[in-house]
N, C-alpha and C positions, 0 to 999 in steps of 0.2 A: 381422328375419323372413325376410331373403332366402334362410337355410339351408333354409328349408320349401318354396320356391316350387315347386322341380320334385320334390317327393316325395310318393309316394301314401300313404295312410293307410288302414288297414285296420282297422275297430274288429269286435270279437268280442261281440256282446251289446248289443243297441241298446233298453236300459231306461233310467229315468231318468237316468244318468250317461253311458253310450254315447251314448244319442240326444241329448243334450244338446251334448255334444263335438261330435256330427256337425253338427248344426244351427249350432254357431257356425263351425267350421271351412268348411262349406259357404259359409255367408252372407259369411264375410270373406276367400274364396278365397287364404288365407294357404297352402294347399299346393295340390299340382296335381290330386289327385283324392281323394275319401271313399268308400271301399269298405265296404259292410257286410254283416255277417252276424249272422243269429239263428236259434236253433232252431226259432223259430214264422215261417212263411211270410208269415203276416198281417202280422206286425210291419215284415219286409222288404217287403212291397207299401205300406205306411203310409210309412214311410221314404221310399219312392221317391216317392211321390204328394207327401209334404210337403217335397220336395226337400232333405231332411237329408242325403242321399247321392247319389252321382253313379251307383253301380252296385252292384247286390247279387252274391253268389257262393253257390254250392250247397253249398260246404264249406269250412272253416277252411283247408285244403290249398290249394285255389283262390286265396282272398285272399291268403294269404302268398306265395306266387309270384308276385304282382303288386305286392307292398309292400314299402315302405322302411321304413315304421314302421308295427307292430303294436299296437294296443292293446286289452288284455285286460279287458271291463267287465262281466265276469258276475259273479254273487255270490261271497262270499269262499271258500266250500269248492269250489265249482266251479271257480275260478279256481286254486285249490291243485292239483285234479287236472289242470287244462289245460296250466298254465304248464310243468312238465316235459317234455310232449308238442309244446307250442308250439317249445320250447327244441331240440330234436330235428331240428325242422323248418328253422330259419332259419340263416343263415350269418353271418360275421364283418361283413359289409356293412349288415347290417339291423339295426335298433334294436326291441327291445320292451317295452313299457309296462304296468302293469296300474293300477287305480283302486282296490284294496282297502282296508279301513278297520283292518285289522292286517296286521302283516309277519313276526312270528317264524316261525309255521309255513309261510307262503309260500316264505320265502327259504330254510327248511331243506329244502324239498320241490326246489329249484333251485340247492342247494350243489353237486352235481356238475358242474352247468355254469359253475363260475366259470372265467374267462380263456377261455372257448370262445365265450360269447354276450355281448352288451351288452344288458344287462337292468337298465331302472331301475324299481323299485315305486314308485307314485304313490298320494297319498291326497288328492283335493279336500275342503277343510271346507265342503262347500257341499250343499245337497241339501233335500228337504222330505219331507212324510210321504208325498206320493204316490208310486205305483209304476208302474213299465213305460214304455214308450214313449209314451204318452198323458200323462203327467207330466212328460218332458221338455221342454224350453224354452230359447230363447236366452238368452245373459247370465246362465246359473246360477252361474257361477264369476266375474262380474268382481266384482273388489276382495276376493276370499276366498283366503286361503291354500292352496297346493297343494304339500302335502308331497312329498320324494322321497328314495327310498333306494335308492342302486345297489348291484345284485349285485357283489361283490368281483371286480377284471379288466375290468369295463366301461370302454370305450374314453373317455377325455374328450371325443371329438368327438360320442359318441352323447349324453353327458349335456347336452352344450351344445344339442344338436337337441332334446331333452324339453324342457330349461328354456324354449327359446325357442317350443316347441309351448305350454308352460302359458302362456307371456306373452301368446302370442296369442288366448289365449282370456279376457285381461283379469285373471287370476289372479296372485299373487304366490308364485312358486315357495322352497322352502326346503329346503335338504339336512338330513337328519337320521339319527341312528342307529337302528336297528329298536328296540331295546331301549327307548329314550327315548320313541320313538314311542307303542310298546304301552302304558306307563306313563302317558303324557300321555291317550292315548285312552281307558283304564280310568277315568281320574279326570271327563275333560271330556266324554265320550259313554256309555260304558257306566253309569257310576252316574247320570247323569241319567237316562237310560231306565230303569235299574232303581227308582229313586226313583218315575219317572211311573207304572211297573208297580203298584207298590205302592200308590200314591195312588189311582189310577183302581180298582182292586181294591176297596179299603178304601170310596172313596165308593159303588161299585154296592152294596157289602153294606149302607150306611147308606139308600142309597136304597130299599130293599126294605123297611124297616121305617117309610120317611117317604117319600110320593111327593114332597112338597113340595119337597124336596132339590135336584132339577133347577131350581128358580126361584131357587135361592139362589146358584148359581155364579158367582163373580166372575171378573175378569180374570187374578188370581193362579194360581187352579185351571187357569184354560185356558190359561196360559203353560207350567206346569209339566207339564199331563198330554197336550200337545199329540203328544209323541213316542211316547205310546201307540198311535196311531192308524198308526205306521209297518208295513212288511210283516214281519208273525210270521217268517218264512224270512230275511231279511236279520239281523233282531234276532237270532234265534237263531244265525246264523252268528258274529256278531260276539261274542256272548259265549262261545260255545264254542272259538272259535280265540284268545282273549284271556282265558282263563279262570283262569288264575293271578293275573295282574295283576288282573282284576275282583273276584277274591275279598280280594285285599289292599286295594282300594279299599273294599268292604263292610265290612272290619272297623275301616277310618279313618273312615268315616261313622258307625258304630256308636258309637265310641267318642266322637265329636263329640256324637250325640245323646244317649248317656249323661251326658256333663258338661252339655249343655243341661238334661237331666231332672232331675239333681241340683240345679242351679241354680233352678229353678222349683219343685222340692218346698221346698226352704230360704228361698225367698222372698229371694234374695240379688240385691237390685235392683242394687246398685253393680257388682257382677261381671257379671250378666245384660247390664245397659246398655252396660258395656264390651267384651263379647262381642260385641254388635249392631253397636257403634260401630268395633269391630276389623274386622269381616267387610265393612262397608261401605267404610272404608278402603281395604282391600285389593283390593277389588270395583272400586273407581274407579281405583286403582293400575293395575290390569291393562288 
């Protein structure tokens, strides 16, 4: 982590992810200073009070001028708008990263800055249904995968700095191509979110007809429906910026459900049992 010791980190957006990164960097003292900025003054005040950051700034420009590493931790579509502006402000000695959950549209927005800025797009596979700085916590990223997708032309030194920063959070960095990242996210994040939304809405409709339903909710329902309580704004951003891959994932799960429905209707116990056993084997292998 020696590469980080003398570097100032500027975090734009002190919500769940940005705030949690700030907590860990400040607590571990793995960097020289943690500088914070949020569009809400009350959040910056809270971050200072909780010692998540060493100082705050009045503008993004002020923070960039003091930073070696800039972390963009705003919602996806906000990050897509801000990333090109930030790229125009930084120089080649600085490193920029984000923490957004989709890659294609963001990397397209900063494509004109290839070979001009050091930009590594990141995505920590960690979080909760809580939102905002109030939901931020220490050790959120410990033993979680943190995917990294560099903009073409980013220097190897900057990639190493970001890799070291991710390790300092206790996470496991993995470099991945943007198309592969978005496809995986459609299957493992978008689709479960969509299933959760559909299941929750169905259950609410059933509950209108029978109030006793709320007393019959078990662990399986709670596990699947948990993410329906996530931020509507963040969920919407994730769907819309990965809509093509998410749509393909929906087509895939519909095909799986249609096959399951066919086996149920035909009472094909042998094939149904094999489907269940095959899913279990695959899940255990993962």
